[in-house]
Residue frames as qw, qx, qy, qz and C-alpha x, y, z in Angstrom:
[[0.168, 0.888, -0.168, -0.393, -27.58, 41.25, -19.94],
 [0.843, 0.511, -0.072, 0.151, -25.63, 40.65, -23.11],
 [0.565, -0.701, 0.331, 0.284, -21.96, 40.00, -22.17],
 [0.725, 0.633, -0.185, 0.196, -18.78, 40.38, -24.28],
 [0.785, -0.435, 0.025, 0.440, -15.27, 39.59, -23.11],
 [0.368, 0.886, -0.083, 0.269, -12.69, 42.36, -23.44],
 [0.708, -0.556, 0.190, 0.392, -9.50, 41.33, -21.74],
 [0.278, 0.895, -0.260, -0.232, -6.73, 43.31, -23.42],
 [0.705, -0.279, 0.569, 0.318, -4.67, 41.00, -25.50],
 [0.367, 0.046, 0.639, 0.674, -5.26, 41.71, -29.21],
 [0.302, 0.242, -0.109, -0.915, -7.04, 43.92, -31.64],
 [0.353, -0.092, -0.837, -0.408, -8.81, 40.82, -33.00],
 [0.229, -0.395, -0.822, 0.339, -10.52, 40.28, -29.62],
 [0.058, 0.409, 0.253, -0.875, -11.67, 43.86, -29.40],
 [0.327, 0.139, -0.505, -0.787, -13.04, 43.71, -32.92],
 [0.329, -0.207, -0.909, -0.149, -14.94, 40.57, -32.03],
 [0.079, -0.431, -0.649, 0.622, -16.46, 42.23, -28.96],
 [0.229, 0.363, -0.025, -0.903, -17.60, 45.26, -30.96],
 [0.332, 0.016, -0.736, -0.590, -19.04, 42.98, -33.71],
 [0.229, -0.324, -0.907, 0.141, -21.00, 41.05, -31.15],
 [0.051, 0.458, 0.409, -0.788, -22.48, 44.30, -29.77],
 [0.280, 0.326, -0.321, -0.844, -23.40, 45.55, -33.23],
 [0.224, -0.086, -0.910, -0.339, -24.98, 42.25, -34.18],
 [0.525, -0.492, -0.358, -0.595, -27.73, 43.02, -31.68],
 [0.079, 0.112, -0.774, 0.617, -28.73, 42.85, -28.10],
 [0.138, -0.513, -0.846, 0.044, -31.86, 41.96, -26.22],
 [0.118, -0.705, -0.262, -0.649, -34.39, 44.74, -26.06],
 [0.545, -0.789, -0.055, -0.278, -34.31, 46.78, -22.86],
 [0.832, -0.404, 0.052, 0.376, -30.68, 45.94, -22.00],
 [0.038, 0.915, -0.358, -0.181, -27.52, 48.02, -22.11],
 [0.811, 0.419, -0.374, 0.164, -24.63, 46.46, -24.04],
 [0.671, -0.696, 0.255, -0.005, -22.06, 45.05, -21.74],
 [0.596, 0.598, -0.494, 0.209, -18.27, 44.70, -22.22],
 [0.859, -0.500, -0.019, 0.105, -16.37, 42.43, -19.83],
 [0.292, 0.772, -0.488, 0.286, -12.91, 43.70, -18.92],
 [0.901, -0.231, -0.334, 0.151, -11.18, 40.73, -17.18],
 [0.419, -0.875, 0.241, 0.011, -9.15, 41.81, -14.10],
 [0.685, 0.561, -0.421, 0.197, -5.41, 41.50, -14.72],
 [0.033, -0.549, 0.661, -0.510, -4.23, 41.44, -11.10],
 [0.424, -0.098, -0.894, 0.105, -4.44, 38.40, -8.87],
 [0.045, -0.272, -0.654, 0.705, -6.10, 40.37, -6.06],
 [0.138, 0.682, 0.701, 0.156, -8.81, 41.66, -8.43],
 [0.134, -0.706, -0.148, 0.679, -7.84, 45.28, -7.83],
 [0.478, 0.676, 0.435, 0.353, -8.38, 47.77, -10.62],
 [0.254, -0.499, 0.059, 0.826, -6.56, 50.99, -11.69],
 [0.384, 0.689, 0.551, 0.273, -8.36, 53.35, -14.00],
 [0.209, -0.247, 0.039, 0.945, -7.58, 56.78, -15.46],
 [0.241, 0.773, 0.586, -0.002, -10.26, 59.23, -16.52],
 [0.204, -0.304, 0.186, 0.912, -9.75, 62.23, -18.78],
 [0.341, 0.705, 0.622, 0.025, -12.19, 64.35, -20.77],
 [0.217, 0.956, 0.125, -0.155, -12.55, 67.27, -23.10],
 [0.596, -0.501, 0.423, 0.464, -9.29, 66.52, -24.73],
 [0.715, 0.339, 0.529, 0.306, -9.60, 66.31, -28.52],
 [0.126, 0.956, -0.012, -0.265, -7.59, 69.38, -29.78],
 [0.792, 0.540, -0.116, 0.261, -4.78, 67.81, -31.90],
 [0.726, -0.038, -0.311, 0.612, -2.33, 68.34, -29.06],
 [0.071, 0.554, -0.035, 0.829, -3.12, 72.00, -28.36],
 [0.478, -0.646, 0.093, -0.588, -3.92, 73.67, -25.02],
 [0.261, -0.498, 0.753, -0.342, -1.61, 71.29, -23.13],
 [0.945, 0.050, -0.014, -0.322, -3.34, 68.14, -24.38],
 [0.751, 0.397, -0.494, 0.185, 0.07, 66.74, -25.23],
 [0.034, 0.474, -0.667, 0.574, 1.46, 67.52, -21.71],
 [0.743, -0.200, 0.320, -0.553, -1.50, 65.82, -20.14],
 [0.941, 0.234, -0.154, -0.187, -0.97, 62.80, -22.38],
 [0.524, 0.537, -0.597, 0.283, 2.69, 62.37, -21.50],
 [0.436, -0.524, 0.544, -0.489, 2.07, 61.52, -17.85],
 [0.532, 0.163, -0.829, -0.058, 3.04, 57.88, -17.13],
 [0.492, -0.243, 0.600, -0.582, 0.65, 56.16, -14.68],
 [0.012, 0.022, 0.993, 0.111, -0.33, 52.52, -14.65],
 [0.596, 0.133, 0.184, -0.770, -3.85, 51.72, -15.72],
 [0.461, 0.157, 0.872, 0.045, -5.95, 48.72, -16.59],
 [0.302, 0.574, 0.598, 0.470, -7.97, 50.98, -18.87],
 [0.080, -0.134, -0.075, 0.985, -8.89, 54.63, -19.50],
 [0.159, 0.705, 0.684, -0.098, -12.31, 56.23, -19.46],
 [0.139, 0.160, 0.235, 0.949, -12.99, 59.22, -21.70],
 [0.070, 0.551, 0.627, -0.546, -15.68, 61.58, -20.35],
 [0.419, 0.732, 0.525, 0.109, -16.45, 63.03, -23.81],
 [0.227, 0.950, -0.111, -0.183, -15.81, 65.89, -26.15],
 [0.831, -0.194, 0.401, 0.334, -13.30, 63.73, -27.84],
 [0.490, 0.205, 0.423, 0.734, -12.89, 65.74, -31.01],
 [0.040, 0.761, 0.229, -0.606, -13.21, 69.55, -31.20],
 [0.268, 0.005, 0.324, -0.907, -14.86, 71.61, -32.40],
 [0.703, 0.168, -0.053, -0.689, -17.38, 69.44, -34.25],
 [0.869, -0.062, 0.477, -0.119, -16.63, 65.75, -33.74],
 [0.382, -0.142, 0.755, 0.513, -15.65, 63.63, -36.66],
 [0.417, 0.336, -0.237, -0.810, -17.11, 64.41, -40.11],
 [0.890, 0.146, -0.204, -0.380, -17.70, 60.74, -40.79],
 [0.890, -0.335, 0.303, 0.059, -16.26, 57.30, -40.38],
 [0.778, 0.435, 0.034, 0.452, -13.69, 58.20, -43.07],
 [0.027, -0.928, 0.189, -0.320, -12.35, 61.13, -40.97],
 [0.908, -0.223, -0.180, 0.307, -9.40, 59.05, -39.83],
 [0.462, 0.447, -0.188, 0.742, -7.01, 62.02, -40.07],
 [0.319, -0.649, 0.154, -0.674, -8.79, 63.93, -37.33],
 [0.908, -0.387, -0.101, -0.126, -9.08, 60.79, -35.25],
 [0.848, 0.065, -0.188, 0.492, -5.35, 60.14, -35.45],
 [0.256, 0.577, -0.139, 0.763, -4.35, 63.75, -35.00],
 [0.430, -0.595, 0.181, -0.654, -6.27, 64.06, -31.68],
 [0.889, -0.351, 0.181, -0.233, -6.03, 60.45, -30.33],
 [0.970, 0.111, -0.014, 0.217, -3.58, 58.02, -31.88],
 [0.554, 0.543, -0.197, 0.599, -0.73, 60.55, -32.36],
 [0.233, -0.722, 0.249, -0.602, -1.18, 62.09, -28.94],
 [0.766, -0.464, 0.293, -0.334, -1.78, 59.25, -26.53],
 [0.693, 0.484, -0.528, 0.079, 1.55, 57.38, -27.26],
 [0.248, -0.576, 0.675, -0.390, 2.74, 56.70, -23.67],
 [0.341, 0.113, -0.932, -0.049, 3.24, 53.06, -22.93],
 [0.120, 0.165, 0.779, -0.593, 0.81, 53.20, -19.95],
 [0.483, 0.382, 0.163, -0.771, -1.96, 54.39, -22.27],
 [0.376, 0.252, -0.758, -0.469, -1.76, 51.47, -24.61],
 [0.153, 0.181, 0.896, -0.375, -4.86, 49.97, -22.96],
 [0.031, 0.589, 0.717, 0.372, -8.55, 49.99, -23.92],
 [0.068, 0.060, 0.181, -0.979, -10.25, 53.34, -23.86],
 [0.026, 0.546, 0.837, -0.028, -13.89, 53.32, -23.01],
 [0.112, 0.084, 0.200, 0.970, -15.69, 56.20, -24.58],
 [0.172, 0.720, 0.607, -0.288, -18.81, 58.44, -24.02],
 [0.319, 0.540, 0.345, 0.698, -19.79, 61.19, -26.44],
 [0.143, -0.474, -0.332, 0.803, -19.92, 64.88, -25.54],
 [0.368, 0.783, 0.337, -0.371, -21.95, 67.64, -27.07],
 [0.142, 0.725, -0.455, -0.497, -19.12, 68.60, -29.43],
 [0.240, -0.116, 0.931, 0.248, -19.08, 65.02, -30.69],
 [0.362, 0.557, 0.722, -0.193, -22.72, 65.33, -31.48],
 [0.279, 0.810, 0.010, -0.516, -22.21, 68.32, -33.81],
 [0.129, 0.433, -0.775, -0.441, -20.26, 66.12, -36.17],
 [0.702, 0.004, -0.614, -0.361, -21.23, 62.60, -37.23],
 [0.547, -0.487, 0.461, -0.500, -22.39, 61.20, -33.88],
 [0.980, 0.018, 0.135, -0.143, -22.34, 57.60, -35.21],
 [0.608, 0.652, -0.436, 0.122, -18.73, 57.72, -36.57],
 [0.163, -0.625, 0.671, -0.364, -17.06, 57.07, -33.21],
 [0.761, -0.114, 0.569, -0.291, -18.82, 53.70, -33.04],
 [0.769, 0.542, -0.178, -0.287, -17.88, 52.70, -36.55],
 [0.948, -0.045, 0.188, 0.252, -15.72, 49.72, -37.66],
 [0.573, 0.684, -0.031, 0.451, -13.63, 52.09, -39.83],
 [0.157, -0.843, 0.310, -0.412, -12.55, 54.18, -36.79],
 [0.818, -0.464, 0.334, -0.072, -11.91, 51.15, -34.58],
 [0.919, 0.275, 0.074, 0.273, -9.72, 49.70, -37.36],
 [0.313, 0.807, -0.237, 0.441, -7.40, 52.74, -37.08],
 [0.019, 0.469, -0.669, 0.577, -6.70, 52.16, -33.35],
 [0.596, -0.235, -0.757, -0.130, -7.81, 49.07, -31.56],
 [0.163, -0.088, -0.626, 0.758, -7.69, 50.79, -28.14],
 [0.312, -0.053, -0.061, -0.947, -10.82, 52.72, -29.13],
 [0.116, -0.291, -0.949, 0.034, -13.88, 51.01, -27.51],
 [0.347, 0.163, 0.193, -0.903, -17.10, 52.90, -28.17],
 [0.083, 0.129, 0.969, 0.195, -19.38, 50.02, -28.63],
 [0.075, -0.705, -0.668, -0.226, -22.57, 52.05, -28.16],
 [0.039, -0.680, 0.034, -0.731, -23.66, 55.47, -27.04],
 [0.541, -0.545, 0.409, -0.492, -24.45, 53.91, -23.65],
 [0.855, 0.090, -0.510, -0.024, -23.00, 50.70, -22.35],
 [0.715, -0.658, 0.209, -0.114, -21.50, 48.91, -19.27],
 [0.474, 0.530, -0.669, 0.216, -17.93, 48.03, -18.62],
 [0.877, -0.452, -0.002, -0.162, -17.88, 45.05, -16.19],
 [0.368, 0.648, -0.583, 0.323, -14.47, 44.97, -14.57],
 [0.572, -0.089, -0.753, 0.313, -15.14, 42.51, -11.78],
 [0.306, -0.421, -0.585, 0.622, -15.18, 44.52, -8.54],
 [0.116, 0.489, 0.080, -0.861, -16.37, 47.61, -10.38],
 [0.407, 0.547, 0.666, 0.302, -18.95, 48.26, -13.06],
 [0.066, -0.326, 0.103, 0.938, -18.83, 51.47, -15.11],
 [0.356, 0.627, 0.692, -0.036, -22.14, 52.60, -16.54],
 [0.220, -0.135, 0.318, 0.912, -21.43, 54.83, -19.55],
 [0.226, 0.699, 0.629, -0.255, -24.41, 57.06, -20.23],
 [0.294, 0.375, 0.417, 0.774, -25.15, 59.21, -23.29],
 [0.125, -0.590, -0.489, 0.630, -26.09, 62.59, -21.65],
 [0.058, -0.098, 0.278, 0.954, -26.26, 65.01, -24.66],
 [0.228, -0.414, -0.702, -0.532, -29.81, 64.02, -25.58],
 [0.307, -0.601, -0.641, 0.366, -30.96, 65.10, -22.09],
 [0.185, -0.417, -0.095, 0.885, -30.04, 68.74, -22.67],
 [0.389, 0.700, 0.579, -0.152, -33.14, 70.34, -24.09],
 [0.119, 0.848, -0.113, -0.504, -31.49, 73.44, -25.58],
 [0.242, -0.346, 0.751, 0.508, -29.45, 71.30, -28.02],
 [0.376, 0.413, 0.823, 0.107, -32.65, 70.10, -29.67],
 [0.260, 0.882, 0.257, -0.298, -33.42, 73.64, -30.82],
 [0.017, 0.758, -0.468, -0.454, -30.24, 73.72, -32.90],
 [0.870, 0.425, -0.056, -0.243, -29.99, 72.04, -36.29],
 [0.288, 0.683, -0.670, 0.043, -26.26, 71.24, -35.99],
 [0.450, -0.350, 0.779, -0.260, -26.75, 68.23, -33.78],
 [0.440, 0.191, -0.803, -0.353, -26.84, 64.71, -35.18],
 [0.588, -0.159, 0.519, -0.600, -29.91, 63.01, -33.58],
 [0.699, 0.191, -0.605, -0.330, -29.89, 59.90, -35.80],
 [0.628, -0.094, -0.765, 0.107, -30.84, 56.89, -33.76],
 [0.123, -0.099, -0.586, 0.795, -31.89, 59.16, -30.86],
 [0.416, 0.068, 0.012, -0.907, -35.08, 60.98, -31.96],
 [0.266, -0.793, -0.187, -0.515, -37.75, 60.92, -30.65],
 [0.109, 0.507, -0.592, 0.617, -36.06, 62.32, -27.48],
 [0.636, -0.383, 0.306, -0.596, -38.74, 61.30, -24.94],
 [0.986, 0.013, -0.101, -0.134, -38.72, 57.62, -25.97],
 [0.663, 0.449, -0.461, 0.383, -34.94, 57.51, -26.10],
 [0.078, -0.509, 0.524, -0.678, -34.50, 59.00, -22.65],
 [0.794, -0.274, 0.194, -0.507, -37.26, 56.87, -21.08],
 [0.967, 0.130, -0.218, 0.009, -35.72, 53.72, -22.41],
 [0.493, 0.497, -0.497, 0.513, -32.24, 54.71, -21.41],
 [0.286, -0.496, 0.466, -0.675, -33.21, 55.61, -17.82],
 [0.916, -0.172, 0.082, -0.352, -35.18, 52.35, -17.44],
 [0.888, 0.269, -0.328, 0.176, -32.29, 50.31, -18.74],
 [0.246, 0.539, -0.525, 0.611, -29.82, 52.15, -16.57],
 [0.547, -0.431, 0.379, -0.609, -31.93, 51.70, -13.40],
 [0.981, -0.004, -0.091, -0.169, -32.36, 47.98, -14.19],
 [0.743, 0.399, -0.406, 0.353, -28.66, 47.54, -14.69],
 [0.010, -0.553, 0.495, -0.670, -27.71, 49.41, -11.54],
 [0.717, -0.346, 0.277, -0.538, -30.27, 47.59, -9.37],
 [0.992, 0.080, -0.082, -0.061, -29.19, 44.18, -10.69],
 [0.485, 0.629, -0.510, 0.329, -25.40, 44.87, -10.26],
 [0.862, -0.469, -0.157, 0.114, -23.43, 42.94, -7.72],
 [0.576, 0.478, -0.243, 0.617, -20.28, 44.95, -8.21],
 [0.509, -0.457, -0.402, 0.608, -18.57, 46.39, -5.14],
 [0.094, -0.459, 0.005, 0.883, -18.25, 49.73, -6.88],
 [0.391, 0.635, 0.644, 0.172, -20.80, 51.24, -9.15],
 [0.170, -0.488, 0.118, 0.848, -19.64, 54.26, -11.15],
 [0.482, 0.730, 0.483, 0.029, -21.84, 56.07, -13.63],
 [0.357, -0.304, 0.288, 0.835, -20.02, 58.06, -16.32],
 [0.380, 0.808, 0.444, 0.074, -21.56, 60.82, -18.52],
 [0.475, 0.384, 0.075, 0.788, -20.27, 63.86, -20.26],
 [0.122, -0.686, -0.117, -0.708, -22.38, 66.50, -18.66],
 [0.064, 0.210, -0.650, 0.727, -22.28, 67.75, -15.13],
 [0.392, -0.627, -0.670, -0.068, -24.98, 67.00, -12.51],
 [0.384, -0.901, -0.131, 0.154, -23.44, 69.27, -9.84],
 [0.712, 0.271, 0.017, 0.648, -20.61, 71.63, -10.61],
 [0.268, -0.834, -0.133, 0.464, -18.82, 74.68, -9.31],
 [0.383, -0.157, 0.457, 0.787, -17.10, 75.35, -12.67],
 [0.100, 0.165, -0.305, -0.933, -18.27, 77.37, -15.72],
 [0.358, -0.223, -0.715, -0.557, -21.22, 75.25, -16.91],
 [0.418, -0.218, 0.444, -0.762, -22.63, 74.67, -13.47],
 [0.493, 0.107, 0.825, -0.253, -25.45, 72.16, -12.78],
 [0.207, -0.029, -0.724, -0.657, -27.30, 70.52, -15.69],
 [0.507, -0.049, 0.350, -0.787, -30.90, 70.88, -14.71],
 [0.813, 0.140, -0.345, -0.448, -32.15, 68.03, -16.93],
 [0.574, 0.195, -0.765, 0.218, -29.73, 65.60, -15.36],
 [0.112, -0.150, 0.627, -0.756, -30.63, 66.76, -11.83],
 [0.673, 0.042, 0.143, -0.724, -34.30, 66.10, -12.64],
 [0.880, 0.220, -0.228, -0.352, -33.97, 62.84, -14.61],
 [0.706, 0.337, -0.592, 0.190, -30.67, 61.08, -14.20],
 [0.035, 0.463, -0.643, 0.608, -29.79, 61.85, -10.56],
 [0.732, -0.217, 0.320, -0.562, -32.83, 60.17, -8.91],
 [0.946, 0.179, -0.237, -0.129, -32.01, 57.00, -10.84],
 [0.618, 0.395, -0.568, 0.373, -28.45, 56.77, -9.78],
 [0.213, -0.410, 0.573, -0.677, -29.11, 57.73, -6.18],
 [0.830, -0.122, 0.134, -0.527, -32.04, 55.31, -5.80],
 [0.969, 0.172, -0.172, -0.034, -29.95, 52.42, -7.25],
 [0.778, -0.581, 0.143, 0.194, -26.84, 52.88, -5.15],
 [0.670, 0.593, -0.113, 0.431, -24.27, 54.34, -7.43],
 [0.658, -0.508, -0.164, 0.531, -21.10, 55.37, -5.61],
 [0.257, -0.469, 0.230, 0.813, -19.92, 57.99, -8.01],
 [0.563, 0.764, 0.315, 0.008, -21.03, 60.06, -11.02],
 [0.524, -0.366, 0.349, 0.685, -18.05, 60.93, -13.19],
 [0.477, 0.808, 0.346, 0.013, -18.24, 63.57, -15.92],
 [0.482, 0.073, 0.197, 0.851, -16.42, 66.01, -18.13],
 [0.120, 0.821, 0.477, 0.291, -17.97, 69.11, -19.89],
 [0.215, -0.972, 0.093, -0.011, -16.63, 71.58, -17.44],
 [0.697, 0.525, -0.332, 0.359, -12.98, 72.12, -18.22],
 [0.260, -0.690, 0.482, -0.474, -11.72, 71.64, -14.68],
 [0.515, -0.056, -0.836, 0.183, -11.08, 68.98, -12.04],
 [0.365, -0.395, 0.289, -0.792, -13.41, 68.91, -9.12],
 [0.339, -0.179, -0.913, 0.136, -14.80, 66.71, -6.37],
 [0.431, -0.305, 0.060, -0.847, -18.29, 67.31, -4.91],
 [0.059, -0.156, -0.956, 0.240, -20.17, 65.32, -2.28],
 [0.327, -0.511, -0.598, -0.524, -23.96, 65.17, -2.49],
 [0.193, -0.369, 0.423, -0.805, -25.61, 66.97, 0.42],
 [0.739, -0.153, 0.256, -0.603, -28.27, 64.23, 0.90],
 [0.997, 0.071, 0.000, -0.041, -26.46, 61.01, -0.04],
 [0.644, -0.534, 0.396, 0.378, -23.03, 59.51, -0.04],
 [0.720, 0.593, 0.278, 0.230, -22.80, 60.01, -3.88],
 [0.406, -0.510, 0.246, 0.717, -19.54, 61.53, -5.10],
 [0.525, 0.812, 0.254, -0.023, -19.83, 63.92, -8.06],
 [0.564, -0.457, 0.384, 0.571, -16.42, 64.10, -9.84],
 [0.560, 0.818, 0.012, -0.131, -15.42, 66.10, -12.90],
 [0.583, -0.349, 0.487, 0.549, -12.40, 65.19, -14.96],
 [0.526, 0.786, 0.319, 0.061, -12.63, 67.61, -17.89],
 [0.168, -0.892, 0.268, 0.323, -9.08, 68.95, -17.92],
 [0.853, 0.104, 0.407, 0.310, -7.71, 67.03, -20.88],
 [0.514, 0.373, 0.249, 0.731, -6.88, 70.18, -22.86],
 [0.059, 0.482, 0.026, 0.874, -8.23, 73.68, -22.78],
 [0.320, -0.450, -0.689, 0.469, -9.13, 74.90, -19.30],
 [0.088, -0.794, -0.320, -0.509, -11.35, 77.74, -18.11],
 [0.437, -0.036, -0.487, 0.756, -9.29, 79.58, -15.52],
 [0.016, 0.095, 0.311, -0.946, -11.25, 81.68, -12.98],
 [0.495, -0.160, -0.370, -0.769, -14.75, 80.71, -14.18],
 [0.106, -0.078, -0.917, 0.377, -16.72, 79.41, -11.18],
 [0.506, -0.389, -0.325, -0.698, -20.31, 78.94, -10.20],
 [0.382, -0.295, 0.653, -0.584, -22.04, 77.99, -6.96],
 [0.586, -0.117, -0.746, -0.292, -23.62, 74.66, -6.33],
 [0.629, -0.560, 0.100, -0.529, -25.76, 73.54, -3.35],
 [0.960, -0.123, -0.222, 0.121, -23.74, 70.37, -2.83],
 [0.561, -0.767, 0.210, 0.231, -20.56, 70.23, -0.81],
 [0.612, 0.733, -0.264, 0.138, -17.53, 71.31, -2.84],
 [0.847, -0.450, 0.108, 0.263, -14.55, 69.36, -1.60],
 [0.476, -0.378, 0.424, 0.672, -11.95, 70.42, -4.20],
 [0.558, 0.793, 0.241, -0.033, -11.78, 72.48, -7.47],
 [0.475, -0.398, 0.411, 0.669, -8.88, 73.15, -9.86],
 [0.530, 0.770, 0.193, -0.300, -9.36, 75.31, -12.91],
 [0.083, 0.670, -0.639, -0.368, -6.46, 73.92, -14.92],
 [0.774, 0.268, -0.489, -0.301, -5.59, 70.83, -16.94],
 [0.216, -0.384, 0.853, -0.280, -5.10, 67.36, -15.59],
 [0.650, -0.020, -0.666, -0.365, -6.76, 64.02, -15.11],
 [0.716, -0.423, 0.301, -0.467, -8.14, 61.52, -12.55],
 [0.427, 0.253, -0.868, 0.022, -6.63, 58.29, -11.36],
 [0.734, -0.364, 0.208, -0.535, -8.50, 55.71, -9.25],
 [0.289, 0.252, -0.919, 0.091, -7.49, 52.46, -7.62],
 [0.733, -0.256, -0.018, -0.630, -10.30, 50.13, -6.56],
 [0.187, 0.137, -0.960, 0.159, -10.24, 47.06, -4.24],
 [0.427, -0.463, -0.757, -0.174, -13.03, 45.14, -2.54],
 [0.431, -0.560, -0.537, 0.460, -12.58, 47.21, 0.63],
 [0.140, -0.761, -0.089, 0.628, -11.55, 50.66, -0.44],
 [0.544, 0.703, 0.282, 0.361, -11.12, 53.13, -3.31],
 [0.414, -0.563, 0.058, 0.713, -8.31, 55.69, -3.69],
 [0.443, 0.801, 0.341, 0.216, -8.57, 58.66, -5.97],
 [0.422, -0.522, 0.088, 0.736, -6.18, 61.37, -7.05],
 [0.450, 0.882, 0.141, -0.009, -6.27, 64.36, -9.37],
 [0.673, -0.208, 0.257, 0.662, -2.99, 65.03, -11.27],
 [0.237, 0.865, -0.020, -0.442, -1.90, 68.16, -13.13],
 [0.738, 0.655, -0.156, -0.039, 0.06, 68.43, -16.40],
 [0.160, 0.698, -0.668, 0.203, 3.41, 67.99, -14.57],
 [0.689, -0.062, -0.720, 0.051, 2.21, 64.78, -12.85],
 [0.022, 0.211, -0.593, 0.777, 1.88, 66.43, -9.46],
 [0.248, -0.488, -0.835, 0.052, -0.90, 65.24, -7.18],
 [0.126, -0.428, -0.052, -0.893, -3.40, 68.10, -6.62],
 [0.603, -0.268, 0.299, -0.690, -5.87, 66.36, -4.39],
 [0.416, 0.051, -0.904, -0.087, -6.48, 62.83, -3.17],
 [0.587, -0.261, 0.350, -0.682, -9.09, 61.05, -1.13],
 [0.139, 0.054, -0.989, -0.021, -10.28, 57.55, -0.14],
 [0.701, -0.156, -0.083, -0.691, -13.56, 55.79, 0.18],
 [0.049, -0.125, 0.985, -0.106, -14.50, 52.61, 1.92],
 [0.298, -0.326, -0.791, -0.424, -17.59, 50.50, 1.39],
 [0.268, -0.520, -0.701, 0.408, -18.86, 51.19, 4.84],
 [0.033, -0.580, -0.173, 0.795, -18.99, 54.94, 4.02],
 [0.109, 0.275, -0.492, -0.819, -19.83, 54.77, 0.31],
 [0.110, -0.288, -0.902, -0.304, -22.85, 52.55, 0.16],
 [0.398, -0.365, -0.136, -0.831, -26.43, 53.69, 0.53]]
């Protein structure tokens, strides 16, 4: 796979990484960004937050003020409400929802980005543009789907909006570089399956915007259950991490060790809106917050935090219990 180095030291290095991706990659491969481990023991600390881009409203600012150490941050999509960015010159909206909000010292690290459905109703290519990256060098959206290789863990960021069939019946979605749908999805699933099967990482975490299994408002996404879930189960993913539902939840698959985790509490939450799921619901919180994870060779520790920085729920996995 094509590899780019992304140790966090300068905006110049990030720009060089993105330029390398955009210059082209071998057919049939997902772009890959290498995030060099910063700790001697190789451990990794990551924050995940989604559904946040509301210019500080709906407690977005409160979530953003929590100070937790991180090597990098993963955004699970819906980065700019209600309709994404209008173009690569929409720097005002970008700054109002991102740069001006996430000012905490601990958040001055790379942000690795997937798109949500609301990002697709604007200019869906703008968030990968050089103009947007030039505004804030933390922003690392090198492609709609790509891999973050962080040593002991690999994060497989997957573009899930094109899977959802109902979106294709609405003219407001920006399907440039996606249509025709069947070809795009077939190639993406093949590339993802190949990348997962070839991965030697201790932890393999797939990240998308849409839910696979959920007890919150949106519930399960049938297209992902049918098409994406078999690929990640077959190829030994430890976790599927998503946003879309504006809640925090942890679900365990009923027929595999796969963890299905929602971190979509970055701003507006949907209090009291629940649905049933056939998988095992371990925890659910219908308010704002985010996910923290610490990964080592032997174990992984996870915790959900609320807007005041209080731990709502925590759990641990070890490789003996998390591998297929």
